[in-house]
C-alpha positions in Angstrom: -29.6 -27.9 19.1 -27.1 -30.7 19.9 -24.7 -31.5 17.1 -22.8 -34.8 16.9 -19.4 -35.4 15.2 -19.8 -36.5 11.6 -19.1 -40.2 11.5 -17.1 -39.8 8.3 -14.7 -37.2 9.7 -12.3 -39.6 11.4 -12.1 -41.7 8.2 -10.6 -38.9 6.2 -7.0 -39.8 5.3 -5.4 -36.8 7.0 -3.5 -36.6 10.3 -5.5 -34.9 13.1 -3.6 -31.7 13.6 -4.2 -29.1 16.3 -5.9 -25.8 15.4 -2.6 -23.9 15.1 -0.8 -26.5 12.9 -3.8 -27.0 10.6 -3.9 -23.3 10.0 -0.2 -23.1 9.4 -0.3 -25.9 6.9 -3.3 -24.3 5.1 -1.5 -20.9 4.9 1.6 -22.6 3.6 -0.2 -24.5 0.8 -2.0 -21.2 -0.2 1.4 -19.4 -0.2 3.3 -22.0 -2.3 0.4 -22.0 -4.9 0.6 -18.3 -5.7 3.9 -16.9 -4.3 5.6 -16.9 -7.7 3.2 -14.1 -8.7 4.5 -11.7 -6.1 6.9 -9.8 -8.4 4.7 -9.9 -11.5 3.7 -6.9 -13.6 0.4 -5.1 -13.9 -1.5 -7.1 -16.4 -4.8 -7.0 -18.4 -7.5 -5.2 -16.5 -4.9 -3.8 -14.0 -4.2 -1.1 -16.7 -7.6 0.4 -16.4 -8.3 -0.2 -12.7 -4.8 0.8 -11.4 -2.4 2.4 -13.9 -5.0 4.7 -15.6 -7.2 5.2 -12.5 -6.6 8.7 -11.1 -8.4 7.8 -7.9 -5.2 6.0 -6.7 -3.1 9.1 -6.9 -2.7 10.8 -3.5 -3.2 14.2 -5.2 -6.8 13.2 -6.2 -9.3 14.0 -3.5 -10.1 11.0 -1.4 -13.8 11.7 -1.7 -13.6 10.7 -5.4 -13.5 7.0 -4.6 -17.0 7.4 -3.2 -18.3 9.1 -6.4 -16.6 6.9 -9.0 -16.8 3.3 -10.0 -14.1 0.7 -9.7 -12.4 1.9 -12.9 -12.3 5.6 -12.0 -15.3 6.6 -14.1 -18.1 8.7 -12.6 -21.0 6.5 -11.6 -23.5 8.8 -13.4 -21.6 8.4 -16.7 -23.2 6.3 -19.4 -19.9 4.5 -19.9 -19.7 3.5 -16.2 -19.8 -0.3 -15.4 -21.6 0.7 -12.1 -19.1 -1.5 -10.2 -19.1 0.4 -6.9 -16.1 -0.9 -4.9 -14.7 2.1 -3.0 -13.0 0.1 -0.2 -11.1 -2.0 -2.8 -10.0 1.2 -4.5 -9.0 2.5 -1.1 -6.6 -0.4 -0.6 -5.1 0.2 -4.0 -4.6 3.8 -3.0 -2.9 2.7 0.2 -0.6 0.4 -1.8 0.3 3.4 -4.1 1.0 5.6 -1.1 3.2 3.1 0.8 5.2 2.2 -2.4 5.5 5.8 -3.5 4.1 5.1 -6.9 2.8 2.3 -9.1 5.1 -0.5 -8.1 3.3 -3.9 -8.5 5.2 -5.9 -5.9 3.3 -4.4 -3.0 -0.1 -4.9 -4.7 0.8 -8.6 -5.4 2.1 -9.3 -2.0 -1.1 -8.1 -0.3 -3.2 -10.2 -2.7 -1.3 -13.4 -1.8 -1.5 -12.5 1.9 -5.2 -12.0 1.7 -5.7 -15.4 0.0 -3.6 -17.1 2.8 -5.8 -15.4 5.5 -9.0 -16.3 3.7 -7.9 -20.0 3.3 -7.1 -20.2 7.0 -10.5 -18.7 8.0 -12.2 -21.2 5.8 -11.3 -23.9 8.4 -13.6 -22.2 10.9 -16.3 -21.6 8.2 -16.2 -25.2 7.1 -16.2 -26.5 10.7 -19.4 -24.6 11.4 -21.1 -25.7 8.2 -20.2 -29.3 8.7 -20.6 -29.9 12.4 -21.1 -26.6 14.1 -18.9 -25.1 16.8 -19.5 -26.0 20.4 -17.9 -24.4 23.5 -16.6 -26.1 26.5 -16.9 -24.6 30.0 -14.0 -22.3 29.4 -15.5 -20.6 26.3 -13.0 -22.4 24.1 -14.2 -23.5 20.7 -14.3 -27.2 19.9 -14.5 -28.3 16.2 -16.7 -31.4 15.6 -15.1 -31.9 12.2 -11.4 -31.1 12.4 -10.3 -33.3 9.5 -13.1 -32.5 7.1 -12.8 -28.7 7.6 -9.0 -28.9 7.3 -9.3 -30.9 4.0 -11.9 -28.6 2.5 -9.7 -25.6 3.4 -6.7 -27.3 1.7 -8.8 -27.9 -1.4 -9.8 -24.2 -1.3 -6.3 -22.9 -0.7 -4.9 -24.8 -3.7 -7.7 -24.5 -6.3 -6.3 -23.2 -9.6 -9.5 -21.3 -10.5 -8.4 -18.7 -7.8 -5.4 -17.6 -9.9 -7.1 -14.7 -11.6 -8.3 -13.4 -8.2 -4.9 -13.8 -6.5 -2.3 -13.2 -9.3 -4.4 -10.5 -11.0 -4.4 -7.4 -8.9 -8.0 -6.5 -9.9 -9.0 -9.7 -8.2 -8.4 -7.8 -4.9 -12.2 -7.0 -5.0 -13.0 -10.8 -4.8 -10.5 -11.4 -2.1 -11.7 -8.5 0.1 -15.3 -9.5 -0.5 -14.6 -13.1 0.5 -12.8 -12.0 3.6 -15.6 -9.8 4.9 -18.2 -12.4 3.8 -16.4 -14.9 6.1 -16.2 -12.4 8.9 -19.9 -11.5 8.5 -20.8 -15.2 8.7 -18.6 -15.9 11.7 -19.9 -12.9 13.6 -23.5 -14.0 12.8 -22.7 -17.4 14.2 -21.2 -15.7 17.3 -24.7 -14.4 18.0 -25.8 -18.0 18.8 -23.1 -19.1 21.1 -25.7 -19.2 23.9 -27.9 -21.6 21.8 -30.4 -21.2 19.0 -33.2 -19.9 21.3 -31.0 -17.2 22.7 -29.2 -14.8 20.4 -27.5 -11.4 20.5 -29.1 -8.7 18.3 -25.8 -6.7 18.6 -23.8 -9.5 16.9 -26.4 -9.8 14.2 -26.2 -6.0 13.5 -22.4 -6.5 13.5 -22.8 -9.2 10.8 -25.0 -6.9 8.7 -22.4 -4.1 9.0 -19.6 -6.5 7.8 -21.9 -7.5 5.0 -22.1 -3.9 4.0 -18.3 -3.7 4.1 -18.2 -6.8 1.9 -20.6 -5.1 -0.6 -18.3 -2.0 -0.7 -15.5 -4.3 -1.8 -17.6 -6.2 -4.4 -21.3 -6.5 -5.0 -21.3 -10.3 -4.3 -21.0 -9.5 -0.6 -24.8 -9.2 -0.2 -25.1 -12.9 -0.7 -23.9 -13.7 2.8 -27.2 -12.5 4.2 -29.1 -14.9 1.9 -26.9 -17.7 3.2 -27.7 -16.5 6.7 -31.4 -17.0 6.1 -30.8 -20.7 5.7 -29.2 -20.8 9.2 -32.1 -18.8 10.7 -35.2 -20.2 12.1 -36.9 -17.5 14.2 -39.0 -14.7 12.9 -36.9 -12.0 14.6 -33.7 -13.2 12.9 -35.4 -13.4 9.5 -36.8 -9.9 9.9 -33.4 -8.4 10.9 -31.6 -10.0 8.0 -34.4 -9.2 5.5 -34.5 -5.5 6.6 -30.7 -5.2 6.6 -30.4 -6.8 3.2 -33.2 -4.8 1.7 -31.6 -1.5 2.9 -28.2 -2.5 1.4 -29.8 -3.5 -1.9 -31.7 -0.2 -2.0 -28.6 1.8 -1.2 -26.6 -0.1 -3.9 -29.4 0.6 -6.5 -29.4 4.3 -5.6 -25.6 4.5 -6.0 -25.9 2.8 -9.5 -28.2 5.7 -10.5 -31.3 3.4 -10.4 -30.2 1.9 -13.7 -28.1 -1.2 -14.6 -24.8 -0.8 -16.6 -24.9 -1.2 -20.4 -23.0 -3.9 -22.1 -22.5 -4.9 -25.7 -23.3 -8.1 -27.5 -19.6 -9.1 -27.6 -19.4 -8.9 -23.8 -22.3 -11.4 -23.3 -23.8 -12.7 -26.6 -26.4 -15.0 -24.9 -28.1 -12.1 -23.2 -28.8 -10.5 -26.6 -30.3 -13.6 -28.1 -33.8 -12.7 -29.3 -35.3 -16.1 -28.4 -35.9 -16.6 -24.7 -35.4 -20.3 -25.0 -32.0 -19.8 -26.6 -31.0 -17.4 -23.8 -32.0 -19.9 -21.2 -30.2 -22.8 -22.9 -27.0 -20.7 -23.3 -27.1 -19.4 -19.8 -27.3 -23.0 -18.6 -24.4 -24.0 -20.9 -22.4 -21.2 -19.3 -23.2 -22.6 -15.8 -22.0 -26.0 -16.9 -18.7 -24.5 -18.1 -18.3 -22.8 -14.7 -18.9 -26.1 -13.0 -16.3 -27.7 -15.3 -13.8 -25.1 -14.3 -14.3 -26.1 -10.7 -14.0 -29.8 -11.5 -11.2 -29.6 -14.0 -9.4 -26.3 -13.8 -7.0 -27.0 -16.6 -8.5 -24.8 -19.4 -8.2 -21.4 -17.9 -8.4 -18.1 -19.8 -8.2 -14.5 -18.9 -11.1 -13.7 -21.2 -14.0 -15.8 -22.5 -15.8 -13.3 -24.7 -15.8 -12.6 -28.4 -16.5 -16.0 -29.9 -14.6 -18.0 -27.3 -17.9 -19.8 -26.4 -20.0 -19.9 -29.6 -23.8 -19.8 -28.9 -25.9 -22.9 -29.0 -28.5 -22.2 -31.7 -29.9 -25.6 -32.5 -31.4 -28.5 -30.5 -29.0 -30.8 -32.4 -26.0 -29.1 -30.9 -24.3 -31.8 -28.9 -23.2 -29.3 -26.2 -26.8 -29.3 -24.9 -25.8 -32.5 -23.1 -23.6 -30.6 -20.6 -26.3 -28.4 -19.0 -28.5 -31.5 -18.8 -25.7 -33.4 -17.0 -25.2 -30.4 -14.7 -28.8 -30.3 -13.6 -28.9 -34.1 -13.2 -25.9 -33.8 -10.8 -27.4 -30.9 -8.9 -30.8 -32.6 -8.6 -29.0 -35.6 -7.2 -27.2 -33.5 -4.7 -30.4 -31.7 -3.7 -32.2 -35.0 -3.3 -29.5 -36.3 -1.0 -29.4 -33.0 0.9 -33.2 -33.1 1.5 -34.0 -36.8 1.8 -31.0 -38.5 3.3 -31.5 -40.4 6.6 -28.1 -39.1 7.7 -28.5 -35.6 9.4 -24.8 -34.8 9.0 -24.9 -35.6 5.3 -28.0 -33.5 4.9 -26.4 -30.6 6.7 -23.0 -30.8 4.8 -24.6 -31.1 1.4 -27.2 -28.4 2.1 -24.6 -25.9 3.1 -22.2 -27.0 0.4 -24.9 -26.3 -2.3 -25.9 -23.0 -0.6 -22.2 -21.8 -0.6 -21.8 -23.1 -4.2 -24.9 -21.5 -5.7 -25.7 -18.3 -3.7 -22.5 -16.3 -4.2 -22.7 -17.2 -7.9 -26.2 -15.7 -8.3 -25.0 -12.1 -9.1 -23.0 -13.5 -12.1 -25.8 -15.8 -13.3 -27.7 -13.3 -15.6 -30.9 -14.2 -13.7 -31.4 -10.7 -12.2 -29.5 -8.5 -14.6 -27.2 -8.7 -17.6 -23.6 -9.2 -16.7 -20.6 -8.0 -18.8 -18.9 -11.3 -19.4 -19.5 -14.9 -20.6 -17.4 -16.6 -18.0 -15.2 -14.9 -15.4 -13.0 -17.2 -13.2 -12.8 -14.6 -10.5 -16.5 -14.8 -9.7 -16.0 -18.4 -8.7 -13.7 -17.5 -5.8 -16.4 -17.7 -3.2 -18.5 -20.4 -4.9 -15.5 -22.7 -5.1 -15.7 -22.9 -1.3 -19.1 -24.8 -1.7 -17.5 -27.1 -4.2 -14.6 -27.8 -1.8 -16.9 -28.6 1.0 -18.8 -31.1 -1.1 -15.5 -32.6 -2.4 -14.3 -33.0 1.2 -17.5 -34.8 2.1 -17.0 -37.0 -1.0 -13.5 -38.0 0.2 -14.9 -38.8 3.7 -17.7 -40.9 2.2 -15.3 -42.8 0.0 -13.0 -43.4 2.9 -15.8 -45.1 4.7 -16.7 -47.4 1.8 -13.4 -47.9 -0.2 -9.9 -48.9 0.6 -8.4 -46.1 2.6 -5.0 -46.2 1.0 -6.5 -45.7 -2.4 -8.6 -42.8 -1.3 -5.5 -41.3 0.5 -3.4 -41.6 -2.7 -6.2 -40.1 -4.9 -6.7 -37.2 -2.5 -3.0 -36.5 -2.2 -2.6 -36.7 -6.0 -5.5 -34.2 -6.5 -4.0 -31.8 -4.0 -0.5 -32.0 -5.6 -1.9 -31.6 -9.1 -3.9 -28.5 -8.0 -0.9 -27.0 -6.3 1.2 -27.6 -9.4 -1.5 -26.2 -11.7 -2.0 -23.1 -9.5 1.8 -22.4 -9.5 1.9 -22.8 -13.2 -1.1 -20.6 -13.8 0.2 -17.9 -11.5 3.5 -18.0 -13.4 1.5 -17.2 -16.6 -0.1 -14.2 -14.8 3.2 -12.6 -14.1 3.3 -10.8 -17.5 0.9 -9.9 -20.3 3.1 -11.7 -22.8 2.8 -15.1 -21.1 -0.9 -14.5 -20.0 -2.1 -13.6 -23.5 -0.1 -16.4 -25.2 -1.5 -19.0 -22.8 -5.0 -18.1 -24.0 -4.4 -18.9 -27.6 -4.7 -22.7 -27.1 -7.7 -22.4 -24.8 -9.8 -19.9 -26.8 -8.4 -19.8 -30.4 -11.8 -18.3 -31.6 -11.6 -15.4 -29.2 -10.8 -12.2 -31.2 -9.9 -10.4 -28.0 -7.2 -12.9 -27.2 -5.6 -12.3 -30.7 -6.0 -8.6 -30.2 -4.2 -8.6 -26.9 -1.4 -10.8 -28.1 -1.0 -8.3 -31.1 -1.1 -5.3 -28.8 1.5 -6.8 -26.5 3.8 -7.5 -29.5 3.3 -4.0 -30.8 4.1 -2.5 -27.4 7.4 -4.5 -27.4 8.3 -3.2 -30.9 7.5 -6.3 -32.9 5.0 -4.7 -35.3 5.3 -7.3 -38.0 4.1 -10.1 -35.7 1.5 -7.8 -34.3 -0.1 -7.3 -37.7 -0.7 -11.0 -38.0 -2.7 -11.2 -34.8 -4.6 -8.0 -35.5 -5.6 -9.3 -38.9 -6.8 -12.6 -37.2 -8.8 -10.6 -34.6 -10.5 -8.6 -37.4 -11.2 -11.9 -39.3 -12.8 -13.5 -36.3 -14.8 -10.4 -35.4 -15.2 -8.2 -38.5 -16.7 -5.4 -36.4 -13.8 -5.3 -33.9 -13.1 -1.5 -34.2 -10.2 -1.4 -31.7 -8.3 -4.1 -33.7 -9.0 -2.1 -36.9 -7.7 1.1 -35.3 -4.5 -0.5 -34.0 -3.9 -2.3 -37.3 -4.5 0.9 -39.2 -2.0 2.7 -37.0 0.7 0.1 -37.7 0.0 0.2 -41.5 0.2 4.0 -41.3 3.6 3.8 -39.8 4.7 1.3 -42.5 3.4 3.8 -45.1 0.7 1.4 -46.3 -1.6 4.4 -46.2 -4.4 3.1 -48.6 -5.2 0.0 -46.5 -4.9 2.0 -43.3 -7.4 4.5 -44.6 -9.8 1.7 -45.5 -9.6 0.1 -42.1 -10.0 3.3 -40.2 -12.9 4.4 -42.4 -14.6 1.1 -41.7 -14.0 1.5 -37.9 -15.7 4.9 -37.7 -18.5 3.7 -40.0 -19.2 0.8 -37.5 -18.7 3.0 -34.4 -19.3 6.7 -35.4 -18.3 8.0 -32.0 -14.9 6.3 -32.0 -12.8 9.5 -31.5 -9.4 7.9 -31.6 -10.1 6.2 -34.9 -11.4 9.6 -36.3 -8.1 11.2 -35.3 -6.0 8.4 -36.8 -8.0 8.6 -40.0 -7.2 12.3 -40.1 -3.5 11.6 -39.8 -3.6 9.1 -42.7 -5.7 11.5 -44.8 -3.2 14.3 -44.1 -0.4 12.0 -45.3 -2.4 11.2 -48.4 -2.8 15.0 -49.0 -6.5 14.8 -48.5 -6.4 17.9 -46.4 -10.1 18.8 -46.4 -11.1 15.3 -45.4 -8.4 15.2 -42.8 -9.6 18.4 -41.2 -13.2 17.1 -41.1 -12.0 13.8 -39.4 -10.1 15.8 -36.8 -13.2 17.9 -36.0 -15.3 14.7 -35.8 -12.8 13.3 -33.2 -13.1 16.5 -31.2 -16.9 16.5 -31.5 -17.0 13.0 -29.9 -14.3 13.7 -27.3 -14.4 17.4 -26.3 -11.1 17.3 -24.3 -8.7 15.7 -26.9 -5.3 17.4 -26.7 -3.6 15.0 -29.1 -6.2 15.7 -31.8 -5.8 19.4 -31.4 -2.0 18.9 -31.8 -2.5 16.9 -35.0 -5.0 19.5 -36.3 -2.4 22.1 -35.7 0.1 20.2 -37.8 -2.4 20.0 -40.6 -2.9 23.8 -40.4 0.8 24.4 -40.4 1.2 22.2 -43.5 -1.4 24.4 -45.1 0.4 27.6 -44.0 -2.7 28.6 -41.8 -0.4 29.8 -39.0 -3.0 31.4 -36.9 -5.2 28.3 -36.9 -2.2 26.1 -36.2 -1.3 28.3 -33.2 -4.9 28.3 -31.9 -5.0 24.5 -32.2 -1.7 24.0 -30.3 -2.8 26.5 -27.7 -6.0 24.4 -27.2 -3.8 21.3 -26.8 -1.7 22.9 -24.1 -4.8 24.2 -22.3 -6.2 20.7 -22.1 -2.9 19.1 -21.4 -0.4 21.7 -19.9 2.5 19.3 -20.3 2.0 18.6 -24.0 5.6 19.1 -25.0 5.1 18.7 -28.7 2.4 21.4 -28.9 4.5 23.9 -26.9 7.6 23.2 -29.1 5.7 23.5 -32.3 4.3 26.9 -31.3 7.8 28.2 -30.6 9.2 26.8 -33.9 6.2 28.2 -35.9 6.6 31.7 -34.4 10.3 31.5 -35.0 9.8 30.6 -38.6 7.3 33.4 -39.2 9.6 36.0 -37.6 7.6 36.5 -34.4 10.7 36.1 -32.2 9.4 38.1 -29.2 6.2 36.1 -29.0 8.2 32.9 -29.6 10.4 33.8 -26.6 7.4 34.4 -24.4 5.8 31.1 -25.4 9.1 29.2 -24.8 9.6 30.6 -21.4 5.9 29.9 -20.5 6.4 26.3 -21.5 9.6 25.9 -19.5 7.7 27.0 -16.3 5.6 23.9 -16.8 8.2 21.7 -18.3 11.5 22.9 -16.7 13.5 19.9 -17.9 12.3 19.6 -21.5 15.4 19.8 -23.6 13.6 20.1 -26.9 11.9 23.4 -25.8 15.2 24.7 -24.4 16.8 24.0 -27.8 14.0 25.8 -29.7 14.0 28.8 -27.3 17.8 29.0 -27.4 17.6 29.3 -31.2 15.0 32.1 -30.9 17.2 34.0 -28.4 20.3 33.6 -30.6 18.5 35.2 -33.5 17.7 38.1 -31.2 21.4 38.3 -30.4 20.8 37.5 -26.7 23.8 35.3 -26.8 24.4 34.8 -23.1 20.9 33.7 -22.4 20.8 31.6 -25.5 24.0 29.9 -24.5 22.5 29.0 -21.1 19.6 27.2 -22.6 21.8 25.3 -25.1 24.1 24.2 -22.2 21.1 23.2 -20.0 19.7 21.1 -22.9 23.0 19.4 -23.4 23.3 18.7 -19.7 20.0 16.8 -19.9 20.9 15.0 -23.2 24.6 15.5 -24.2 24.3 13.4 -27.4 22.1 15.8 -29.5 24.1 16.6 -32.6 21.8 19.5 -33.7 22.2 21.1 -30.3 26.0 21.0 -30.5 25.8 22.3 -34.1 23.5 25.2 -33.3 25.5 26.1 -30.2 28.5 26.2 -32.4 26.8 28.6 -34.8 25.9 30.8 -31.7 29.6 30.9 -30.7 30.6 31.5 -34.3 28.4 34.6 -34.4 29.4 35.6 -30.9 33.0 35.5 -31.9 34.0 32.7 -29.5 35.6 30.7 -32.3 37.5 28.1 -30.2 34.2 27.1 -28.5 32.5 27.1 -31.8 35.2 24.8 -33.3 34.8 22.4 -30.3 31.0 22.1 -30.7 31.1 21.7 -34.4 33.5 18.8 -34.0 31.2 17.2 -31.3 28.2 17.6 -33.6 30.0 16.0 -36.5 31.3 13.1 -34.3 27.7 12.4 -33.3 26.2 12.9 -36.8 28.8 13.2 -39.6 26.0 14.0 -42.1 24.4 16.8 -40.1 23.1 19.3 -42.7 25.0 22.5 -42.9 27.3 21.7 -40.0 30.3 20.6 -42.2 30.0 23.7 -44.3 29.9 25.9 -41.2 32.9 24.0 -39.7 34.9 24.5 -42.9 34.0 28.2 -43.0 35.2 28.5 -39.3 38.5 26.6 -40.1 39.2 29.0 -42.9 38.5 32.0 -40.6 40.8 30.5 -37.9 43.5 29.9 -40.5 43.1 33.5 -41.8 43.3 34.8 -38.2 46.5 32.8 -37.6 48.1 34.2 -40.8 47.1 37.7 -39.7 48.7 37.2 -36.3 51.8 35.6 -37.9 
């Protein structure tokens, strides 16, 4: 097939740069858009996918990434999102290994670098889609649309909707998927460098393999084969792509456990609408909002669920206009793509629409329910189709309008997008700025208020956090996590009655909410409702079998009720489930000490220090036990080690002074009494012991005199 240069390419108001310079400029634009996110924090979903994901830890078997989902949950679990992205998790693990821990800068730098590479490769992808690639006699590639492909790549590099994928580390899945999507497409095209009638089966198999790699980064990767079918014309090619795609889809379905993930109504309310017509209308409204984010990426939000986009429930709702407008525009583009007399126009618009629509299909709710209303990251690949159509629009306008006006408009659009991308990536640097930025975009989103409140509480501003938690509960009265966190703050502020009401409501709404049951037990314990507290703790353990913190709090309840054996058993369970549970170990030592079981207390204390060799609280408690057994030298060693770790513990100086006092080392006792009183002048018993020691020293001096 002989392809001609698109007539509108040379009208595009851009200088005609060589391949190297156009790639350098595109990479530079991609870099300046998102470089300010390179030293940002882990934010939002990064907590679950990276910070709390044990699969990143080098101590975890590497094979686990092939058994677990993207978030570290076993794929067979009912709570799994079934997002199988082992190669993306592998890159996280490599980041962790190279940085020697969870240091976000390396994660961010790789994301920015990937976006730069993808933006550069888009030049080749767009060049093929617009005008094809031809080869001269020396096998060198010649682009028939150098300006158009360059402009489309610039639009892609600077599009603000990419911020979530680039500045949010979890967006690595979209970046890697896009990279291997491109490589799969380019390798597929490589199969036809000898012409359409002669192709290489080996290159096509290579393309299918790269598609599989893209799928292992994110599920969207399979759509490259659907796009490839548009390029194909022969039965053999269709058969190869169909068989390869079918095998990959079957393998993916088997990995999911042959069942889709389960989501709740708050994740995607339209998919739970009883009326099929309502579902269709709202899905189409979501599509129009996604299109608007591509056209005008000003209103961007990290989360669009929980009331951010109210459902259309009536034919009189004016928002119905937007899906109608979207379909009118799409039908107009489809008509031009199919019926235009200009073959270059048909080709460009066809591939632009294919690249816009096909990668979006997995997020469309057409085949299965998805766990979001709108997710900006799923537009990463689809935006390439939009950028291709936009570049064509610029070329078309350049042919029919005054060139300097088109040039000024194009340059303004690029500059605005660069500025918006830089601003948005700045907001993604920290959770505080990210969550606050969402308040003006989605004021009806309960999750936005919840996250703002949680961030404030984590930074110690609990009074302000209460306001946002209350608003989250007002907007979504069944928001159990907001109720739980608000109840915790009220508990700490000793507003126990309201805390009990909130936590009781949370467990009534979600009976298997283990954390809320435990917190309710703590509040009931404080209210002296001991029987109810015990039942709440056991409910928490029933719904979460391995819950060391709940066993710890249950032990505290039993200790308050003087049920020493039960308390010790509960704390022992806590340490078995979590061997480094310092509070449980320490409480066991203290309880055994208080009940006179000094030998057992010593054994428990030494067992704990084998696991927690630098825990000064356990050293302090063990030193007290040894002192009571008159093992003064050993006790002194533990006191001094505890003070070496934290020299400003008044009680440790005071008890060491008591030890020296009993031991007869009165000068050392005097020194540590004084240190204790300097750190805490009101330390109970210390002043009396110090005065007693001073009298003893004075008496000794008189005796010597």
